[in-house]
C-alpha positions as CSV (number, residue, x, y, z in Angstrom):
1,X,-0.1,0.1,0.0
2,X,1.6,3.3,-1.0
3,X,1.7,6.3,1.5
4,X,-0.7,9.1,1.2
5,X,0.9,12.1,-0.7
6,X,-1.3,14.9,0.2
7,X,-3.2,16.3,3.0
8,X,-6.6,15.2,1.8
9,X,-5.5,11.5,1.5
10,X,-3.8,11.6,5.0
11,X,-7.2,12.9,6.2
12,X,-9.3,10.4,4.5
13,X,-7.0,7.5,5.8
14,X,-7.6,8.9,9.5
15,X,-11.2,8.9,8.9
16,X,-11.1,5.2,7.3
17,X,-9.2,3.9,10.5
18,X,-11.0,5.9,13.2
19,X,-13.9,7.4,11.9
20,X,-16.3,4.9,13.4
21,X,-14.6,5.1,16.7
22,X,-15.1,8.7,16.8
23,X,-18.7,8.6,15.7
24,X,-19.6,6.0,18.3
25,X,-18.0,8.5,21.0
26,X,-19.9,11.2,19.8
27,X,-23.2,9.3,19.5
28,X,-22.6,8.4,23.2
29,X,-21.7,11.8,24.5
30,X,-24.7,13.6,22.6
31,X,-27.3,10.7,22.5
32,X,-28.6,12.0,18.8
33,X,-27.4,10.4,15.6
34,X,-27.6,13.4,13.4
35,X,-25.7,15.4,16.1
36,X,-23.2,12.7,16.4
37,X,-22.4,12.8,12.4
38,X,-22.2,16.7,12.4
39,X,-19.7,16.6,15.2
40,X,-17.8,13.6,13.8
41,X,-17.6,15.7,10.4
42,X,-16.3,18.7,12.6
43,X,-13.5,16.2,14.0
44,X,-12.2,15.4,10.9
45,X,-12.4,19.1,9.7
46,X,-10.2,19.7,12.6
47,X,-7.9,17.1,11.9
48,X,-7.5,18.1,8.1
49,X,-6.5,21.5,9.7
50,X,-4.2,19.9,12.2
51,X,-2.4,17.1,10.8
52,X,0.8,17.9,11.9
53,X,0.0,17.6,15.9
54,X,-1.8,14.4,15.0
55,X,0.9,12.9,13.3
56,X,3.3,13.8,16.3
57,X,0.7,12.4,18.7
58,X,1.5,9.1,20.9
59,X,-2.0,7.8,20.1
60,X,-4.0,8.9,17.0
61,X,-7.0,7.6,18.5
62,X,-6.6,9.0,22.1
63,X,-6.0,12.4,20.1
64,X,-9.0,12.2,17.9
65,X,-11.3,11.2,20.8
66,X,-10.2,14.1,22.9
67,X,-11.0,16.4,20.0
68,X,-14.2,14.5,19.6
69,X,-14.8,15.1,23.6
70,X,-14.5,18.8,23.4
71,X,-16.5,19.2,20.0
72,X,-19.4,17.3,21.8
73,X,-18.8,19.5,25.0
74,X,-19.1,22.5,23.0
75,X,-22.2,21.1,21.4
76,X,-23.9,20.4,24.8
77,X,-22.7,23.8,26.1
78,X,-24.6,25.5,23.0
79,X,-27.6,23.5,23.9
80,X,-27.5,24.6,27.6
81,X,-30.8,27.0,27.2
82,X,-32.8,24.1,25.7
83,X,-31.5,21.8,28.4
84,X,-32.3,24.1,31.2
85,X,-35.8,24.5,30.0
86,X,-36.2,20.6,29.6
87,X,-35.0,20.0,33.2
88,X,-37.8,22.4,34.6
89,X,-40.2,20.3,32.9
90,X,-39.1,17.0,34.9
91,X,-41.6,16.0,37.5
92,X,-40.5,16.6,41.1
93,X,-38.8,13.8,43.0
94,X,-41.1,11.6,44.9
95,X,-41.7,13.6,48.1
96,X,-41.5,10.4,50.3
97,X,-38.1,9.1,48.9
98,X,-34.5,10.1,50.1
99,X,-33.1,13.1,48.1
100,X,-30.2,10.9,47.2
101,X,-32.2,7.8,46.0
102,X,-34.4,10.4,43.8
103,X,-31.4,12.1,42.1
104,X,-29.9,8.7,41.6
105,X,-33.0,7.5,39.7
106,X,-33.1,10.7,37.7
107,X,-29.5,10.3,36.7
108,X,-29.8,6.8,35.4
109,X,-31.6,8.5,32.2
110,X,-28.5,9.0,29.8
111,X,-30.6,12.0,28.4
112,X,-30.7,13.7,32.2
113,X,-26.9,13.1,32.5
114,X,-26.3,14.9,29.0
115,X,-28.4,17.9,30.1
116,X,-26.6,18.1,33.4
117,X,-23.3,17.7,31.7
118,X,-24.0,20.9,29.4
119,X,-23.8,22.9,32.8
120,X,-20.6,21.7,34.0
121,X,-16.7,22.4,33.1
122,X,-14.9,20.6,30.4
123,X,-12.7,18.5,33.0
124,X,-15.8,17.4,35.0
125,X,-17.7,16.5,31.5
126,X,-14.7,14.3,30.8
127,X,-14.5,12.6,33.9
128,X,-18.3,12.2,34.1
129,X,-18.3,10.8,30.2
130,X,-15.6,8.1,31.3
131,X,-17.6,7.0,34.6
132,X,-21.1,6.8,33.1
133,X,-20.7,6.5,29.4
134,X,-17.6,4.3,29.3
135,X,-18.4,2.8,32.7
136,X,-14.9,3.2,34.0
137,X,-13.8,2.8,37.6
138,X,-12.5,6.0,39.5
139,X,-9.1,4.4,39.5
140,X,-9.1,3.7,36.0
141,X,-10.1,7.4,34.8
142,X,-7.5,8.8,37.4
143,X,-4.8,6.8,35.3
144,X,-6.0,7.5,32.1
145,X,-6.3,11.4,32.7
146,X,-3.1,11.6,34.6
147,X,-4.8,12.9,37.8
148,X,-5.4,11.7,41.5
149,X,-8.3,9.4,42.6
150,X,-9.1,12.3,44.9
151,X,-9.6,14.7,41.9
152,X,-11.7,12.1,40.1
153,X,-14.1,12.1,43.1
154,X,-14.1,15.6,43.6
155,X,-15.1,16.3,39.8
156,X,-17.8,13.7,40.1
157,X,-19.1,15.5,43.5
158,X,-19.2,18.7,41.3
159,X,-21.4,16.8,38.6
160,X,-23.5,15.4,41.5
161,X,-23.9,18.9,43.0
162,X,-24.7,20.5,39.7
163,X,-27.4,17.8,39.2
164,X,-29.0,18.4,42.4
165,X,-29.2,22.1,41.9
166,X,-30.4,22.2,38.2
167,X,-33.0,19.4,39.4
168,X,-34.2,21.4,42.2
169,X,-35.5,23.9,39.8
170,X,-38.4,21.9,38.8
171,X,-41.3,24.1,39.7
172,X,-43.5,22.5,42.5
173,X,-47.2,23.1,42.3
174,X,-48.0,25.5,45.2
175,X,-51.5,25.1,46.6
176,X,-54.1,27.7,45.5
177,X,-55.4,30.0,48.0
178,X,-58.5,28.8,49.9
179,X,-57.8,24.9,49.1
180,X,-56.1,22.5,51.6
181,X,-53.0,21.1,50.5
182,X,-53.3,17.4,49.2
């Protein structure tokens, strides 16, 4: 097989080798097929513009997934207003359940996780993506990102605090004057 001679052929080669992995990552982070393909396209446009750093990377796949993460988190941030509106439409948690249990039940829904992620800083987003979407353990995440396990725990706590704050914004029906509460 001959070596690619120009930048277009090099970009196409990276797409053939890694395009599906990048798309799967975008799909897991965004949860929307069309947005995932758009983000995948954006990633490879960046590849084309940045071939030199990609060729110098120790792991092209790791480099590409980092670019994909950043692209997807950017999309999530742009959708923040939409996410906030959607969160306010969620039913309030069961009044009889423990607050932590209600929060955990809501966070099982990947769509809710994505909505909360839109309100988190990028370092928190990456850790949460590895924890909940890639189902990695805290120690694995710490090793992968070259941070301490304590840092991973703090970032996850930031995510849960953000989720708790956002999910509490759901309006609770107030009794009308003159009526007894149910």
